[in-house]
N, CA, C, O and the ligand as a Tripos MOL2 file, in Angstrom:
@<TRIPOS>MOLECULE
protein
  265   263    67     0     0
PROTEIN
NO_CHARGES

@<TRIPOS>ATOM
      1 N         -20.3780   -9.7800  -23.8870 N.3       1 MET1
      2 CA        -20.4450   -8.9330  -22.6980 C.3       1 MET1
      3 C         -21.9080   -8.6530  -22.3210 C.2       1 MET1
      4 O         -22.6520   -8.0760  -23.1140 O.2       1 MET1
      5 N         -22.3050   -9.0450  -21.1540 N.am      2 SER2
      6 CA        -23.6710   -8.7640  -20.7140 C.3       2 SER2
      7 C         -23.7220   -7.4190  -20.0060 C.2       2 SER2
      8 O         -22.8210   -7.0630  -19.2470 O.2       2 SER2
      9 N         -24.7750   -6.6940  -20.2650 N.am      3 LYS3
     10 CA        -24.9110   -5.3870  -19.6270 C.3       3 LYS3
     11 C         -26.1550   -5.3330  -18.7670 C.2       3 LYS3
     12 O         -26.7300   -4.2660  -18.5480 O.2       3 LYS3
     13 N         -26.5710   -6.5060  -18.2770 N.am      4 GLY4
     14 CA        -27.7980   -6.5610  -17.4760 C.3       4 GLY4
     15 C         -27.6330   -5.9150  -16.1250 C.2       4 GLY4
     16 O         -26.5530   -5.4370  -15.7760 O.2       4 GLY4
     17 N         -28.7050   -5.9040  -15.3700 N.am      5 LYS5
     18 CA        -28.6580   -5.3100  -14.0290 C.3       5 LYS5
     19 C         -27.9440   -6.2700  -13.0930 C.2       5 LYS5
     20 O         -28.4690   -7.3390  -12.7830 O.2       5 LYS5
     21 N         -26.7870   -5.9100  -12.6520 N.am      6 ASP6
     22 CA        -26.0010   -6.7690  -11.7860 C.3       6 ASP6
     23 C         -26.1960   -6.3220  -10.3440 C.2       6 ASP6
     24 O         -25.7400   -5.2470   -9.9520 O.2       6 ASP6
     25 N         -26.8770   -7.1550   -9.5540 N.am      7 ILE7
     26 CA        -27.1230   -6.7500   -8.1620 C.3       7 ILE7
     27 C         -25.9510   -7.1010   -7.2700 C.2       7 ILE7
     28 O         -25.8780   -6.6440   -6.1300 O.2       7 ILE7
     29 N         -25.0120   -7.9280   -7.7880 N.am      8 ARG8
     30 CA        -23.8240   -8.2230   -6.9880 C.3       8 ARG8
     31 C         -22.7280   -7.2650   -7.4040 C.2       8 ARG8
     32 O         -22.3690   -7.1940   -8.5790 O.2       8 ARG8
     33 N         -22.2040   -6.5410   -6.4590 N.am      9 ILE9
     34 CA        -21.1480   -5.5860   -6.7670 C.3       9 ILE9
     35 C         -19.8630   -5.9980   -6.0660 C.2       9 ILE9
     36 O         -19.8870   -6.6220   -5.0050 O.2       9 ILE9
     37 N         -18.7560   -5.6410   -6.6730 N.am     10 ARG10
     38 CA        -17.4570   -5.9900   -6.1040 C.3      10 ARG10
     39 C         -17.0650   -4.9320   -5.0820 C.2      10 ARG10
     40 O         -17.1620   -3.7320   -5.3380 O.2      10 ARG10
     41 N         -16.6220   -5.4000   -3.9230 N.am     11 ILE11
     42 CA        -16.2010   -4.4710   -2.8780 C.3      11 ILE11
     43 C         -14.8460   -4.8980   -2.3290 C.2      11 ILE11
     44 O         -14.4060   -6.0310   -2.5280 O.2      11 ILE11
     45 N         -14.2070   -3.9870   -1.6470 N.am     12 ILE12
     46 CA        -12.9120   -4.2680   -1.0230 C.3      12 ILE12
     47 C         -13.0720   -4.1790    0.4920 C.2      12 ILE12
     48 O         -13.6040   -3.2080    1.0300 O.2      12 ILE12
     49 N         -12.5890   -5.2310    1.1610 N.am     13 LEU13
     50 CA        -12.5780   -5.2300    2.6250 C.3      13 LEU13
     51 C         -11.1600   -4.9300    3.0920 C.2      13 LEU13
     52 O         -10.1930   -5.4800    2.5660 O.2      13 LEU13
     53 N         -11.0480   -4.0580    4.0770 N.am     14 GLU14
     54 CA         -9.7400   -3.6320    4.5420 C.3      14 GLU14
     55 C          -9.6490   -3.8380    6.0490 C.2      14 GLU14
     56 O         -10.6080   -3.5970    6.7810 O.2      14 GLU14
     57 N          -8.4800   -4.2870    6.4980 N.am     15 CYS15
     58 CA         -8.2680   -4.5350    7.9270 C.3      15 CYS15
     59 C          -8.3560   -3.2200    8.7020 C.2      15 CYS15
     60 O          -7.6090   -2.2780    8.4400 O.2      15 CYS15
     61 N          -9.2760   -3.1750    9.6550 N.am     16 THR16
     62 CA         -9.4470   -1.9390   10.4150 C.3      16 THR16
     63 C          -8.3080   -1.7260   11.4030 C.2      16 THR16
     64 O          -8.0060   -0.5860   11.7570 O.2      16 THR16
     65 N          -7.6740   -2.8020   11.8520 N.am     17 SER17
     66 CA         -6.5490   -2.6580   12.7810 C.3      17 SER17
     67 C          -5.3500   -2.0320   12.0860 C.2      17 SER17
     68 O          -4.6610   -1.1940   12.6670 O.2      17 SER17
     69 N          -5.0980   -2.4360   10.8380 N.am     18 CYS18
     70 CA         -3.9980   -1.8410   10.0730 C.3      18 CYS18
     71 C          -4.2400   -0.3480    9.8890 C.2      18 CYS18
     72 O          -3.3180    0.4570   10.0190 O.2      18 CYS18
     73 N          -5.4800    0.0160    9.5860 N.am     19 VAL19
     74 CA         -5.8040    1.4200    9.3690 C.3      19 VAL19
     75 C          -5.5760    2.2110   10.6440 C.2      19 VAL19
     76 O          -5.0490    3.3240   10.6080 O.2      19 VAL19
     77 N          -5.9780    1.6290   11.7800 N.am     20 ARG20
     78 CA         -5.8080    2.3230   13.0590 C.3      20 ARG20
     79 C          -4.3290    2.5140   13.3970 C.2      20 ARG20
     80 O          -3.9540    3.4640   14.0830 O.2      20 ARG20
     81 N          -3.5030    1.5970   12.9050 N.am     21 ASN21
     82 CA         -2.0810    1.7170   13.1820 C.3      21 ASN21
     83 C          -1.4320    2.8150   12.3530 C.2      21 ASN21
     84 O          -0.2360    3.0740   12.4900 O.2      21 ASN21
     85 N          -2.2040    3.4530   11.5050 N.am     22 GLY22
     86 CA         -1.7140    4.6210   10.7770 C.3      22 GLY22
     87 C          -0.9030    4.3040    9.5420 C.2      22 GLY22
     88 O          -0.0600    5.1030    9.1360 O.2      22 GLY22
     89 N          -1.1390    3.1550    8.9370 N.am     23 VAL23
     90 CA         -0.4250    2.8170    7.7150 C.3      23 VAL23
     91 C          -0.9770    3.6480    6.5630 C.2      23 VAL23
     92 O          -2.1860    3.8350    6.4330 O.2      23 VAL23
     93 N          -0.0720    4.1360    5.7390 N.am     24 ASN24
     94 CA         -0.4940    4.9290    4.5840 C.3      24 ASN24
     95 C          -1.3640    4.0970    3.6520 C.2      24 ASN24
     96 O          -1.1080    2.9060    3.4730 O.2      24 ASN24
     97 N          -2.3810    4.6970    3.0590 N.am     25 LYS25
     98 CA         -3.3130    3.9550    2.2170 C.3      25 LYS25
     99 C          -2.6430    3.3880    0.9640 C.2      25 LYS25
    100 O          -3.1100    2.3920    0.4110 O.2      25 LYS25
    101 N          -1.5670    4.0070    0.5190 N.am     26 GLU26
    102 CA         -0.8930    3.5010   -0.6750 C.3      26 GLU26
    103 C           0.0750    2.3770   -0.3330 C.2      26 GLU26
    104 O           0.5830    1.6940   -1.2230 O.2      26 GLU26
    105 N           0.3270    2.1880    0.9520 N.am     27 SER27
    106 CA          1.2750    1.1650    1.3780 C.3      27 SER27
    107 C           0.7030   -0.2270    1.1850 C.2      27 SER27
    108 O          -0.5070   -0.4150    1.3060 O.2      27 SER27
    109 N           1.5550   -1.2210    0.8840 N.am     28 PRO28
    110 CA          1.0740   -2.5950    0.7880 C.3      28 PRO28
    111 C           0.8200   -3.2150    2.1520 C.2      28 PRO28
    112 O           0.4050   -4.3700    2.2430 O.2      28 PRO28
    113 N           1.0630   -2.4680    3.1930 N.am     29 GLY29
    114 CA          0.9540   -3.0140    4.5430 C.3      29 GLY29
    115 C          -0.4270   -3.0060    5.1360 C.2      29 GLY29
    116 O          -0.5850   -2.9100    6.3530 O.2      29 GLY29
    117 N          -1.4370   -3.1080    4.2840 N.am     30 ILE30
    118 CA         -2.8060   -3.2290    4.7840 C.3      30 ILE30
    119 C          -3.4290   -4.4560    4.1510 C.2      30 ILE30
    120 O          -3.4050   -4.6240    2.9320 O.2      30 ILE30
    121 N          -3.9880   -5.3120    4.9950 N.am     31 SER31
    122 CA         -4.6250   -6.5200    4.4930 C.3      31 SER31
    123 C          -5.9270   -6.1610    3.7920 C.2      31 SER31
    124 O          -6.7850   -5.4800    4.3540 O.2      31 SER31
    125 N          -6.0610   -6.6350    2.5400 N.am     32 ARG32
    126 CA         -7.2830   -6.3550    1.7850 C.3      32 ARG32
    127 C          -7.8290   -7.6290    1.1850 C.2      32 ARG32
    128 O          -7.0760   -8.4950    0.7390 O.2      32 ARG32
    129 N          -9.1280   -7.7350    1.1760 N.am     33 TYR33
    130 CA         -9.7930   -8.8470    0.5160 C.3      33 TYR33
    131 C         -10.8000   -8.2860   -0.4730 C.2      33 TYR33
    132 O         -11.5440   -7.3550   -0.1650 O.2      33 TYR33
    133 N         -10.8110   -8.8590   -1.6520 N.am     34 ILE34
    134 CA        -11.8200   -8.4750   -2.6320 C.3      34 ILE34
    135 C         -12.9370   -9.5000   -2.5950 C.2      34 ILE34
    136 O         -12.6860  -10.7010   -2.6910 O.2      34 ILE34
    137 N         -14.1510   -9.0370   -2.4600 N.am     35 THR35
    138 CA        -15.2940   -9.9350   -2.3950 C.3      35 THR35
    139 C         -16.4680   -9.2900   -3.1090 C.2      35 THR35
    140 O         -16.3530   -8.2140   -3.6960 O.2      35 THR35
    141 N         -17.5850   -9.9690   -3.0450 N.am     36 GLN36
    142 CA        -18.7890   -9.4250   -3.6670 C.3      36 GLN36
    143 C         -19.9080   -9.4070   -2.6500 C.2      36 GLN36
    144 O         -19.9400  -10.2070   -1.7150 O.2      36 GLN36
    145 N         -20.8260   -8.4740   -2.8530 N.am     37 LYS37
    146 CA        -22.0050   -8.4650   -1.9880 C.3      37 LYS37
    147 C         -23.2380   -8.1930   -2.8180 C.2      37 LYS37
    148 O         -23.1830   -7.5970   -3.8930 O.2      37 LYS37
    149 N         -24.3510   -8.6520   -2.2800 N.am     38 ASN38
    150 CA        -25.6280   -8.4200   -2.9200 C.3      38 ASN38
    151 C         -26.1560   -7.0590   -2.4850 C.2      38 ASN38
    152 O         -26.4190   -6.8190   -1.3060 O.2      38 ASN38
    153 N         -26.3020   -6.1850   -3.4610 N.am     39 ARG39
    154 CA        -26.6980   -4.8110   -3.1610 C.3      39 ARG39
    155 C         -28.0610   -4.7500   -2.4600 C.2      39 ARG39
    156 O         -28.2980   -3.8850   -1.6170 O.2      39 ARG39
    157 N         -28.9340   -5.6630   -2.8140 N.am     40 ASN40
    158 CA        -30.2840   -5.6340   -2.2340 C.3      40 ASN40
    159 C         -30.2980   -6.1060   -0.7920 C.2      40 ASN40
    160 O         -31.0310   -5.5600    0.0330 O.2      40 ASN40
    161 N         -29.4920   -7.1170   -0.4790 N.am     41 ASN41
    162 CA        -29.4950   -7.6670    0.8790 C.3      41 ASN41
    163 C         -28.6370   -6.8570    1.8270 C.2      41 ASN41
    164 O         -28.9460   -6.7520    3.0140 O.2      41 ASN41
    165 N         -27.5650   -6.2850    1.3150 N.am     42 THR42
    166 CA        -26.5950   -5.6120    2.1750 C.3      42 THR42
    167 C         -26.3900   -4.1910    1.6870 C.2      42 THR42
    168 O         -25.5080   -3.9210    0.8720 O.2      42 THR42
    169 N         -27.2100   -3.2900    2.1940 N.am     43 SER43
    170 CA        -27.0820   -1.8980    1.7730 C.3      43 SER43
    171 C         -26.0970   -1.1540    2.6530 C.2      43 SER43
    172 O         -25.5280   -0.1390    2.2500 O.2      43 SER43
    173 N         -25.8990   -1.6710    3.8690 N.am     44 SER44
    174 CA        -24.9630   -0.9960    4.7680 C.3      44 SER44
    175 C         -23.5530   -1.5210    4.5310 C.2      44 SER44
    176 O         -23.3340   -2.4030    3.7000 O.2      44 SER44
    177 N         -22.6100   -0.9690    5.2660 N.am     45 ARG45
    178 CA        -21.2200   -1.3800    5.1490 C.3      45 ARG45
    179 C         -21.0320   -2.7980    5.6380 C.2      45 ARG45
    180 O         -21.5480   -3.1840    6.6860 O.2      45 ARG45
    181 N         -20.2890   -3.5670    4.8690 N.am     46 LEU46
    182 CA        -20.0660   -4.9620    5.2110 C.3      46 LEU46
    183 C         -18.8410   -5.0830    6.1210 C.2      46 LEU46
    184 O         -17.8210   -4.4260    5.9120 O.2      46 LEU46
    185 N         -18.9740   -5.9400    7.1320 N.am     47 GLU47
    186 CA        -17.8480   -6.2090    8.0230 C.3      47 GLU47
    187 C         -17.6830   -7.7110    8.1760 C.2      47 GLU47
    188 O         -18.6430   -8.4290    8.4570 O.2      47 GLU47
    189 N         -16.4580   -8.1760    7.9880 N.am     48 LEU48
    190 CA        -16.1900   -9.6010    8.1380 C.3      48 LEU48
    191 C         -14.8890   -9.7900    8.9060 C.2      48 LEU48
    192 O         -13.9610   -8.9880    8.7990 O.2      48 LEU48
    193 N         -14.8420  -10.8770    9.6870 N.am     49 ARG49
    194 CA        -13.5970  -11.2000   10.3750 C.3      49 ARG49
    195 C         -12.7480  -12.0820    9.4630 C.2      49 ARG49
    196 O         -13.1650  -13.1720    9.0720 O.2      49 ARG49
    197 N         -11.5470  -11.5940    9.1290 N.am     50 LYS50
    198 CA        -10.6500  -12.3440    8.2700 C.3      50 LYS50
    199 C          -9.2510  -12.3080    8.8520 C.2      50 LYS50
    200 O          -8.9260  -11.4810    9.7050 O.2      50 LYS50
    201 N          -8.4230  -13.2380    8.3610 N.am     51 PHE51
    202 CA         -7.0560  -13.2630    8.8640 C.3      51 PHE51
    203 C          -6.2250  -12.1850    8.1880 C.2      51 PHE51
    204 O          -6.1860  -12.0880    6.9610 O.2      51 PHE51
    205 N          -5.5620  -11.3760    9.0080 N.am     52 CYS52
    206 CA         -4.6960  -10.3290    8.4880 C.3      52 CYS52
    207 C          -3.2500  -10.7920    8.5890 C.2      52 CYS52
    208 O          -2.7750  -11.1350    9.6720 O.2      52 CYS52
    209 N          -2.5490  -10.8020    7.4480 N.am     53 HIS53
    210 CA         -1.1690  -11.2780    7.4290 C.3      53 HIS53
    211 C          -0.2070  -10.2590    8.0320 C.2      53 HIS53
    212 O           0.9430  -10.5810    8.3300 O.2      53 HIS53
    213 N          -0.6860   -9.0240    8.2110 N.am     54 TYR54
    214 CA          0.1730   -7.9910    8.7840 C.3      54 TYR54
    215 C          -0.0100   -7.9120   10.2950 C.2      54 TYR54
    216 O           0.9410   -7.6370   11.0270 O.2      54 TYR54
    217 N          -1.2340   -8.1520   10.7590 N.am     55 CYS55
    218 CA         -1.4920   -8.1720   12.2100 C.3      55 CYS55
    219 C          -1.2480   -9.5660   12.7850 C.2      55 CYS55
    220 O          -1.1490   -9.7250   14.0010 O.2      55 CYS55
    221 N          -1.1510  -10.5730   11.9240 N.am     56 HIS56
    222 CA         -0.9300  -11.9620   12.3210 C.3      56 HIS56
    223 C          -2.0490  -12.4810   13.2240 C.2      56 HIS56
    224 O          -1.7990  -13.2690   14.1370 O.2      56 HIS56
    225 N          -3.2480  -12.0490   12.9750 N.am     57 ARG57
    226 CA         -4.4050  -12.5450   13.7160 C.3      57 ARG57
    227 C          -5.6630  -12.1940   12.9400 C.2      57 ARG57
    228 O          -5.6270  -11.4600   11.9520 O.2      57 ARG57
    229 N          -6.7880  -12.7430   13.4190 N.am     58 HIS58
    230 CA         -8.0610  -12.4080   12.7910 C.3      58 HIS58
    231 C          -8.5210  -11.0310   13.2640 C.2      58 HIS58
    232 O          -8.5500  -10.7450   14.4610 O.2      58 HIS58
    233 N          -8.8710  -10.2070   12.3210 N.am     59 THR59
    234 CA         -9.3290   -8.8590   12.6390 C.3      59 THR59
    235 C         -10.5960   -8.5710   11.8420 C.2      59 THR59
    236 O         -10.9560   -9.3140   10.9290 O.2      59 THR59
    237 N         -11.2490   -7.4990   12.1970 N.am     60 VAL60
    238 CA        -12.4340   -7.0720   11.4500 C.3      60 VAL60
    239 C         -11.9830   -6.3570   10.1880 C.2      60 VAL60
    240 O         -11.2010   -5.4070   10.2360 O.2      60 VAL60
    241 N         -12.4850   -6.8280    9.0680 N.am     61 HIS61
    242 CA        -12.2220   -6.1800    7.7880 C.3      61 HIS61
    243 C         -13.4920   -5.4590    7.3440 C.2      61 HIS61
    244 O         -14.5670   -6.0540    7.2730 O.2      61 HIS61
    245 N         -13.3510   -4.2020    7.0530 N.am     62 GLU62
    246 CA        -14.5130   -3.3780    6.7440 C.3      62 GLU62
    247 C         -14.4800   -2.9260    5.3020 C.2      62 GLU62
    248 O         -13.4160   -2.6810    4.7320 O.2      62 GLU62
    249 N         -15.6500   -2.8230    4.7270 N.am     63 GLU63
    250 CA        -15.7640   -2.3590    3.3440 C.3      63 GLU63
    251 C         -15.2680   -0.9140    3.2240 C.2      63 GLU63
    252 O         -15.5830   -0.0650    4.0570 O.2      63 GLU63
    253 N         -14.4990   -0.6580    2.1890 N.am     64 ILE64
    254 CA        -14.0260    0.7060    1.9660 C.3      64 ILE64
    255 C         -14.5930    1.2190    0.6600 C.2      64 ILE64
    256 O         -14.9060    0.4450   -0.2450 O.2      64 ILE64
    257 N         -14.7200    2.5120    0.5730 N.am     65 LYS65
    258 CA        -15.1820    3.1530   -0.6650 C.3      65 LYS65
    259 C         -13.9980    3.4110   -1.5560 C.2      65 LYS65
    260 O         -12.9530    3.8720   -1.0970 O.2      65 LYS65
    261 N         -14.1550    3.1160   -2.8330 N.am     66 LYS66
    262 CA        -13.0660    3.3250   -3.7740 C.3      66 LYS66
    263 C         -12.9000    4.8040   -4.1000 C.2      66 LYS66
    264 O         -12.0230    5.1690   -4.8830 O.2      66 LYS66
    265 ZN         -4.2080   -5.8200    9.9060 Zn       67 ZN67
@<TRIPOS>BOND
     1     1     2 1
     2     2     3 1
     3     3     4 2
     4     3     5 am
     5     5     6 1
     6     6     7 1
     7     7     8 2
     8     7     9 am
     9     9    10 1
    10    10    11 1
    11    11    12 2
    12    11    13 am
    13    13    14 1
    14    14    15 1
    15    15    16 2
    16    15    17 am
    17    17    18 1
    18    18    19 1
    19    19    20 2
    20    19    21 am
    21    21    22 1
    22    22    23 1
    23    23    24 2
    24    23    25 am
    25    25    26 1
    26    26    27 1
    27    27    28 2
    28    27    29 am
    29    29    30 1
    30    30    31 1
    31    31    32 2
    32    31    33 am
    33    33    34 1
    34    34    35 1
    35    35    36 2
    36    35    37 am
    37    37    38 1
    38    38    39 1
    39    39    40 2
    40    39    41 am
    41    41    42 1
    42    42    43 1
    43    43    44 2
    44    43    45 am
    45    45    46 1
    46    46    47 1
    47    47    48 2
    48    47    49 am
    49    49    50 1
    50    50    51 1
    51    51    52 2
    52    51    53 am
    53    53    54 1
    54    54    55 1
    55    55    56 2
    56    55    57 am
    57    57    58 1
    58    58    59 1
    59    59    60 2
    60    59    61 am
    61    61    62 1
    62    62    63 1
    63    63    64 2
    64    63    65 am
    65    65    66 1
    66    66    67 1
    67    67    68 2
    68    67    69 am
    69    69    70 1
    70    70    71 1
    71    71    72 2
    72    71    73 am
    73    73    74 1
    74    74    75 1
    75    75    76 2
    76    75    77 am
    77    77    78 1
    78    78    79 1
    79    79    80 2
    80    79    81 am
    81    81    82 1
    82    82    83 1
    83    83    84 2
    84    83    85 am
    85    85    86 1
    86    86    87 1
    87    87    88 2
    88    87    89 am
    89    89    90 1
    90    90    91 1
    91    91    92 2
    92    91    93 am
    93    93    94 1
    94    94    95 1
    95    95    96 2
    96    95    97 am
    97    97    98 1
    98    98    99 1
    99    99   100 2
   100    99   101 am
   101   101   102 1
   102   102   103 1
   103   103   104 2
   104   103   105 am
   105   105   106 1
   106   106   107 1
   107   107   108 2
   108   107   109 am
   109   109   110 1
   110   110   111 1
   111   111   112 2
   112   111   113 am
   113   113   114 1
   114   114   115 1
   115   115   116 2
   116   115   117 am
   117   117   118 1
   118   118   119 1
   119   119   120 2
   120   119   121 am
   121   121   122 1
   122   122   123 1
   123   123   124 2
   124   123   125 am
   125   125   126 1
   126   126   127 1
   127   127   128 2
   128   127   129 am
   129   129   130 1
   130   130   131 1
   131   131   132 2
   132   131   133 am
   133   133   134 1
   134   134   135 1
   135   135   136 2
   136   135   137 am
   137   137   138 1
   138   138   139 1
   139   139   140 2
   140   139   141 am
   141   141   142 1
   142   142   143 1
   143   143   144 2
   144   143   145 am
   145   145   146 1
   146   146   147 1
   147   147   148 2
   148   147   149 am
   149   149   150 1
   150   150   151 1
   151   151   152 2
   152   151   153 am
   153   153   154 1
   154   154   155 1
   155   155   156 2
   156   155   157 am
   157   157   158 1
   158   158   159 1
   159   159   160 2
   160   159   161 am
   161   161   162 1
   162   162   163 1
   163   163   164 2
   164   163   165 am
   165   165   166 1
   166   166   167 1
   167   167   168 2
   168   167   169 am
   169   169   170 1
   170   170   171 1
   171   171   172 2
   172   171   173 am
   173   173   174 1
   174   174   175 1
   175   175   176 2
   176   175   177 am
   177   177   178 1
   178   178   179 1
   179   179   180 2
   180   179   181 am
   181   181   182 1
   182   182   183 1
   183   183   184 2
   184   183   185 am
   185   185   186 1
   186   186   187 1
   187   187   188 2
   188   187   189 am
   189   189   190 1
   190   190   191 1
   191   191   192 2
   192   191   193 am
   193   193   194 1
   194   194   195 1
   195   195   196 2
   196   195   197 am
   197   197   198 1
   198   198   199 1
   199   199   200 2
   200   199   201 am
   201   201   202 1
   202   202   203 1
   203   203   204 2
   204   203   205 am
   205   205   206 1
   206   206   207 1
   207   207   208 2
   208   207   209 am
   209   209   210 1
   210   210   211 1
   211   211   212 2
   212   211   213 am
   213   213   214 1
   214   214   215 1
   215   215   216 2
   216   215   217 am
   217   217   218 1
   218   218   219 1
   219   219   220 2
   220   219   221 am
   221   221   222 1
   222   222   223 1
   223   223   224 2
   224   223   225 am
   225   225   226 1
   226   226   227 1
   227   227   228 2
   228   227   229 am
   229   229   230 1
   230   230   231 1
   231   231   232 2
   232   231   233 am
   233   233   234 1
   234   234   235 1
   235   235   236 2
   236   235   237 am
   237   237   238 1
   238   238   239 1
   239   239   240 2
   240   239   241 am
   241   241   242 1
   242   242   243 1
   243   243   244 2
   244   243   245 am
   245   245   246 1
   246   246   247 1
   247   247   248 2
   248   247   249 am
   249   249   250 1
   250   250   251 1
   251   251   252 2
   252   251   253 am
   253   253   254 1
   254   254   255 1
   255   255   256 2
   256   255   257 am
   257   257   258 1
   258   258   259 1
   259   259   260 2
   260   259   261 am
   261   261   262 1
   262   262   263 1
   263   263   264 2
@<TRIPOS>SUBSTRUCTURE
     1 MET1         2 RESIDUE 1 A MET
     2 SER2         6 RESIDUE 1 A SER
     3 LYS3        10 RESIDUE 1 A LYS
     4 GLY4        14 RESIDUE 1 A GLY
     5 LYS5        18 RESIDUE 1 A LYS
     6 ASP6        22 RESIDUE 1 A ASP
     7 ILE7        26 RESIDUE 1 A ILE
     8 ARG8        30 RESIDUE 1 A ARG
     9 ILE9        34 RESIDUE 1 A ILE
    10 ARG10       38 RESIDUE 1 A ARG
    11 ILE11       42 RESIDUE 1 A ILE
    12 ILE12       46 RESIDUE 1 A ILE
    13 LEU13       50 RESIDUE 1 A LEU
    14 GLU14       54 RESIDUE 1 A GLU
    15 CYS15       58 RESIDUE 1 A CYS
    16 THR16       62 RESIDUE 1 A THR
    17 SER17       66 RESIDUE 1 A SER
    18 CYS18       70 RESIDUE 1 A CYS
    19 VAL19       74 RESIDUE 1 A VAL
    20 ARG20       78 RESIDUE 1 A ARG
    21 ASN21       82 RESIDUE 1 A ASN
    22 GLY22       86 RESIDUE 1 A GLY
    23 VAL23       90 RESIDUE 1 A VAL
    24 ASN24       94 RESIDUE 1 A ASN
    25 LYS25       98 RESIDUE 1 A LYS
    26 GLU26      102 RESIDUE 1 A GLU
    27 SER27      106 RESIDUE 1 A SER
    28 PRO28      110 RESIDUE 1 A PRO
    29 GLY29      114 RESIDUE 1 A GLY
    30 ILE30      118 RESIDUE 1 A ILE
    31 SER31      122 RESIDUE 1 A SER
    32 ARG32      126 RESIDUE 1 A ARG
    33 TYR33      130 RESIDUE 1 A TYR
    34 ILE34      134 RESIDUE 1 A ILE
    35 THR35      138 RESIDUE 1 A THR
    36 GLN36      142 RESIDUE 1 A GLN
    37 LYS37      146 RESIDUE 1 A LYS
    38 ASN38      150 RESIDUE 1 A ASN
    39 ARG39      154 RESIDUE 1 A ARG
    40 ASN40      158 RESIDUE 1 A ASN
    41 ASN41      162 RESIDUE 1 A ASN
    42 THR42      166 RESIDUE 1 A THR
    43 SER43      170 RESIDUE 1 A SER
    44 SER44      174 RESIDUE 1 A SER
    45 ARG45      178 RESIDUE 1 A ARG
    46 LEU46      182 RESIDUE 1 A LEU
    47 GLU47      186 RESIDUE 1 A GLU
    48 LEU48      190 RESIDUE 1 A LEU
    49 ARG49      194 RESIDUE 1 A ARG
    50 LYS50      198 RESIDUE 1 A LYS
    51 PHE51      202 RESIDUE 1 A PHE
    52 CYS52      206 RESIDUE 1 A CYS
    53 HIS53      210 RESIDUE 1 A HIS
    54 TYR54      214 RESIDUE 1 A TYR
    55 CYS55      218 RESIDUE 1 A CYS
    56 HIS56      222 RESIDUE 1 A HIS
    57 ARG57      226 RESIDUE 1 A ARG
    58 HIS58      230 RESIDUE 1 A HIS
    59 THR59      234 RESIDUE 1 A THR
    60 VAL60      238 RESIDUE 1 A VAL
    61 HIS61      242 RESIDUE 1 A HIS
    62 GLU62      246 RESIDUE 1 A GLU
    63 GLU63      250 RESIDUE 1 A GLU
    64 ILE64      254 RESIDUE 1 A ILE
    65 LYS65      258 RESIDUE 1 A LYS
    66 LYS66      262 RESIDUE 1 A LYS
    67 ZN67       265 GROUP 0 **** ****
């Protein structure tokens, strides 16, 4: 197990359209992607366009805080 300084952190991207539709956060009805980002390059919130299986289209997925 390495305990070095890891500048890549794991983040969760969540479909913003699903959230706007008022789906409960515990519900499986929100599209989520797990990805990684470089803490040094991306200090702000990450936003990516990904396909949402619940909205059936590409939507903006935004980083959420755990
Ligand atoms: Zn969605």
